[in-house]
N, C-alpha and C positions, 0 to 999 in steps of 0.2 A: 359409225360414229361413237358408238360405246371406247373400241380398241385405240382410236385415235386421240381422243380425249385427255386433255392433260391439266394439272392443276395451276401451273405457272397461267395458263389461258382465264383462269376464272376471275371474274369480277371482283371485288371487297364484299360486296354487297349480297354478289350467292354465295360467297364462303360463310358471311357472317351468318346467313339466312338457313344456309344445311346447319351449320351447329345449334341455330337454336330448334330447328328440326328435328336434330336428334337427342338434342335434351329433351325437350315436350315427351318425345316416344320413350326415352328412359324413365322420366315420371311415370306415364303411364303404364308401363310396366313394371315399378316396382310397386305401386301403391295398388296395379291390381293381383300384384303377386299373393298375396293373403285372401282374395276372395276363393272360397270354398271349391267353385270349379276350376278355379286356375289349380288348386293347391293337390284337385284328385287328379288333372290329367299329368301334372308335373311326377305325381305319385306311379302312375300308369308307364310314366316314361323311361322313370329311375330302374324299373323293373327289367325294361329290356335295352336299356345301355348302360356300360360297366363303366363308364367315365370318362372324360376330356377334356380339353380343353378350355369350354365356354363356358363362362356363369350365365345358371338359373338364377335371376333375380327373387332373393325372398325367400328361395329353397334351400339354402343351404347345400347346393351342390353342384359339380361342376358335368357338363356332358359333352358329348361329340356335339361339332355345330348342326347338321341336322337338328337333333332332339333339341338343343337347347333354343334355336330358334324358333323351335314347333311351341315348346313352355313358353317362351318369353312373349312369343308374339298372340297367346290366347289370353296370356296376362294381362297385355296390351289395350285389348279390349273391352276387358271386361268393366272398366266403369264408362266407358262410350266419351271420350276424351281425348282419342286421338286425331291426328289432324285430319283436315276434310280437304276436297276439293267437288265443289257443289256437282251434284248429279253422276259423282264418280267416287263416290267411299273415301277410302282414308287410308291414301296411298302409302303413305309411312308405315303402319303396322304390316304391311304387306311385303315390304323390303328391307326395312331398319335393323329389324330382329336375326335377321341374317350376315348382313353386312358389320354386324356390331360383332355376331360371333365368330365368324370366319375370320377379321381383322384381328379379333383376338388370339385364333390361334397362329395366324401367323405373325404376331407381334406387328402389325401395321401399321405405320405411322400415322398421326390425325390426316396430313393432308392426304394419304391416301384413304383412310375414311371417308373424306368429306367426298372426296373426288366420286368415287364408287359410290354412295348413295345420293349425289347427284346424279350421277350414270341413270341408276335406277328408275329416281324418278322423273326424269326425263323422257327416259324411254317406254317407262309403267302407261304414264298420261300419253304420250305420241300416240299408243297401240289403241288405247281406251279411246281417245277422241277418233281417230281414224276408223275405229269400229262403230261406232255410235249409232245404236238403231234408231228409225223410224222411233214417232211417236206411239204408233200403234204396235210394232213390233216388242218396244218395251212392255207394254202393257204387259205383252201373254209371256215372256220368258225376258230374265234379267240377271244377270253374275258381274259380280266385280272380282274378285280371286280367280276367275277365270283365266283375266286376262295382266291382272294385276300381279298375279304369280312373273310376270316375265320381269319386271322390276327388281323381284330378288335374282332370277337367273342375271341381270344385268349388272348390278351390283357386286356378285359375287364373282361372275367372270371378269370384271375389271380386278377387282381386288388379288382375281390367283393369274393375271395379267395374258387371258387368254388373245390369240390374233383376232381377227375380223373373223375368217374363217370357223375357226372353233366357235366363236360365238353363235354364230350363223349353225352352226351344229347344234349347240346349244340350246336353242331357241327350238329347234325340231324336236328333240329331247324332250323340253319344258311342254310341249304340247303334248306329250303322252303323259304327262302327270299332273296337268292343269285340273282343280275341278269343275266340275261340269257348272253351268249356270243355273241354278236351283232356285234361285229366287221367286217368290210368287209358286213356285210348283209345292214346296216344301216348308214345313210348319218352321216355324223361326223356335231353334232352340239356342245354348250358350256358347254353340259351335261361330253361332254369327254367319259371317262373311267367309269362317274357313282361311283365315291368314295365318294361321299356324301351320295347316297345310302347303299353304304356298309360297309360304318361307323356305322349308323342308323341301318342297319340290324345286324351288330353285336352286339351293345348294346341290342336292342330289345330281340335279342334271348336267350344274358344271361337275360333279365328281366322274360322271359317269364319262363324259368328254373326256376330262383327261385320263380316264383310262382306257381310254380306245372305243366308246361306241361313239357309233355314226348316227347322227340326227338328221333328219330331214330340211336343208340349206334354202329350202323355197316354200317353208311353212306358211308364210303371210302371199304368199304370192297367186294373182290367178282368179279365175271364178271360183272356186271351188277350197279360197283360203280359208285360213283360222278365225276369219271371221263367221263365218257360220257355224264351226264348233262351237265357239265363244256366245250363240245366240243371236247372231245380230242379221240385218235383211240387208245390209249397203257397206260401204267398205269405201274409202278416201287414202288408197297410198302416199297419197303426197302430203298428206298429215303428219306420217309415219317416219317418214325419209327430211322433214323439216329440220334442218342443221342446228344445232345447239344455238350459234350463234346469233341465227334471226328469230328465235324466241325462248326467251326462260320462262320454261312452265314451273321450275319451282318457286320462282319469285310468286306465282300465283295460289299455292299451296295456303288453305287459312289454318288457325289455331283455333283449338274449341275451348271457349269458358266454362260451358255448363255441358254439366253429363245429358245425355238424350240425341235422340237424332238431330244431325246438325238443321234437317228442314226446321225443328222447334226452336229455334235458337232467337229467329224475328221475334216471333211473339213472347219470347222470355226479353228481349231487351226490350220493347214496347213497354211492357208490364213494369219492369225494372224504371225506367223513365216516367213512368207514370205515377209510380208511387214516390220517387225524387221530386216530381217538380210539384206532387198534391197531397203528397203526405197522406196517401189514399192507406186503409188497413183492411183488412176483410171482413171486421166488423161492421163497414161504414158501403159496402159494395148491394147493390140491389141485383144486378146482371152485367154481364160482359159478353160481348158479341168477339169474337174472335173471326174475321174474314180473310181468306186467302187461298191456294190452289186448291182446287179438285183433287189432286193428287194426297195432299196431306189431309184435307177433309175426310176421306176415304179412307186414308191408311192409318193416321194418327189419332183418331177421335172416338174412340170407342166408347161406346155407351155402357160395359162394364166395368167395374172399378177395378183395376188392376190386379191379381193377386198375386203378381211376382215382382222383383225390382224390373226385369227383362221386359216384362209385359207396360211399366209403369216409363222406360227408356224412350216407349214409343209413344205414348199420351201426352197431347199437349194440353190438352186442359189439365190435369193432373202438376203438370211441370210450370204450368202458370201459375198453378193454386201455391205451388211450394213458395215461391215468391212472396207472396201474400201474405205468405204465413212463417216469414223468415227465414226458412228451410231453404235455401237456394241450394240447386243442384249442383255450383260450382265446383263443391269436392265429394260428387257422390252422392248417389242415393240411397235410403235404409230402409231395410224393411221395415223398424219400429213405426217410422211414417205411414206406411200403408196401412196400419191398423187405427188410425188418426181420424176420429168421426168428424171433429172440425173442420178437415182437411176436406173431408166427405162432402161437407155439406158444401162448399165454396165451389166443389168440382160441378154438383148440379145448377149451380147457379151460370156456370160457361157454355155457350153455344159457337160451335164452328159452322161456319156458311163460305159458299165460294166468292171469291173477289172474282168480280170480271174481267176479263186478260192475265189473271197472276198465271193462269196454266201454262201458256203460249209465254209469258215469259219467264219462266220456270225454265222449259223447256228449250227457248229458244236463244233464254241471256244467261244462263245461269243464275236467275235471282231469286229469292223464297222471298215472295210482296207479301205483306199481311198490314191489315188493319185491327188494330184492337181498339173498341169501343168500350169504355166502360161506364155504363150508368151508377152514380150511386143515391143513398138513400135520401142525401139530403137537395135532392132534385136535377144534378149537377152532370152533364155529358162529358166528358174528358175521350179526347182521340190519339191516338198516337201510328203512325205508318212507316213502315222500313221496309226496304227491298233487299238487302245484303246486310248478315249478322256477324254482330262482333269478331275479330278476327279475320275477317273476310279482307282481301285486298282493298275492295270499293267499300269498306264496312267501315264503324267504328274501329280504332288503329286499338291495336292489343302487341304492345309496345316491347321489345327485350327486357325489360323488368318488367312486367304481366307475367311472361312465358316464366324467369325466375320465380315470382313467387308464385306460380303455379305448380311450378316444379318443387319447390320446398315445401309448400302445403300438401302435396300428393305426398311427396316422400318421408317427411320428418318423421309421423308418425308409424313407419315402418323401419327406419335405418337409425333416427335418430339426428337431430339439428346437425350437431359438426358433420359427422359423415354425411349427411346430403347437400350442407354446403360446399363441400372438400370433393364432391364431384360434379354438383355444379361448376366450381371455378374450373377443375380440370377440362371441363367440357367446352367451356367457354371460350380456354386457351388450346384447344386441342390443335390447331397448328402448331405447337410446340412441343408438342407429345407423343411420344407411340400409344396404342393402349391400352397395352400393359400398364404405361407409366399411368392412367390417369384412372386405371382399376388398382395402383398401390398409394397413389397420393389419395383417393380415397379408402381406401377399408386396409392400407399398411402391409398385412403379409401377404404377399403374392398368389399365395395358396389359399384366401379367405374368399369367401363368397359375402351376399348379404343375405 
C-alpha cells in the first residue's frame, strides 16, 4: 500500500489535514526545543554528529537526518501538546520528525512530504489497531513507540521511493531497532515514549535497506509475529492490510489544545465550560468531584503534590486547578506554578472517583468519559459531562484557525512572530513548495536554522 500510494489520489481534505498535522508538530518541536531536556539531548547528539542537511529546530545547528529527527522528536514531546489518537499515543511525533528531516535532505517537494506523512500515519495506526492488546494484557505491558516506529519507516521509505519488497525488508529491520514495550514496567522520565529513538530507528532501517541489509519480510505474519514482540496477546491482520481508500485513519487523528495527557482533556474542557457558563472562580469553590474511567483515577490522580512539570502533566486535579486560577496549560506548564500554595489548596478540594461504564467505553469506543460536579460556597451544584475532548474528530472542534493560533502562540517566543508567520504560511501552502523552499521562506539564508 505504501509503495503504490499516490499524491494524485489524495482527497483535498486529506491533504489539508496532513498539512495541519505537520504545522502542529513543527510548533511542538520548536516550542519544546528550548526545554532543558531537549537542549541536553541536542548537545549530546551534536558531540557525535559532524553535521548534515537536516535542521535541529531551536538548537542553531544541523545534523544528519537520524540525529536531527531524534532531537526534534524529543523536543516535540516536551510540552505534551503533540497530536493524539485516543488509546494509541501520539503518532505524529513518532514519524513527522523523520519525514521532515529526510525530506529536507532530499529537497523533496511539498506533495512528496505530504504523501509520505500520510503513509506514515496510516501504516502506524493500522499496525497499532491490528495488534491492540486485550484489556487484561494492556494492564500488564504497554508500548507506543514499539509499533509506531513503523510509521517513521513507512514515511522515510516513501520519500526514498523504495519498492514494496524493499519496504517489507525495511520493516524486518525496523523490528530489530524498535524500543521495547516498557510502559508500566519502568518509571516515567523525560524520554517519555522514546519517540526520538523511534524516528532514528525508522530512518536507520531504511538506510540499511538501501545499503543492502536484508530484513525479515514476514515480520508481521503468523502466530509468532511482531504482535508478540510488541507486548500484545492478539493480532487481527485484516486491520493491518485495510486499503487506504477504505479507511482514512489520518482523518481520525486529534489535535491537543492543552498540555497534559490526552486523558485529562475532557475534565479540562468541562471545567472551562463551567467557568464560562457560571462565572465560577477558585475562591467560590467548596469542592469538586471528577468521575471518570478507572484507568484515569488510578494513573492520573496522585495524592502527592507534583514535584516536577513531568509529574504535573499526568495529574488531572492539578491541571483542572490551573484553569480555575487562570493558568491554563494551553501553552505549557511552568515550574513557578508548582510553588503556588493557592493552587495547592484548590487541588485539595478535588476528588476523583470512578464513573460507571467509563472504563468500558474507553477501551471499546476510544471515549474519554467524564462528569465534573462543582459545589460552590453559595450552595449551587453545577454539572458538566463530556465523552470526547476538544480537538478530537467527535469532540468540540479545533479548526484550522485554532491550529494556526496554537502554532503562532508556541513558536513566537522562540523564533519571533515574523519568522513564525512565514513558516506557518509556507506549510499551509506546502503543495506549491519544496521543503527547502519552506525553510528559505521562513529563515531567508538556506543555511540558517532556528
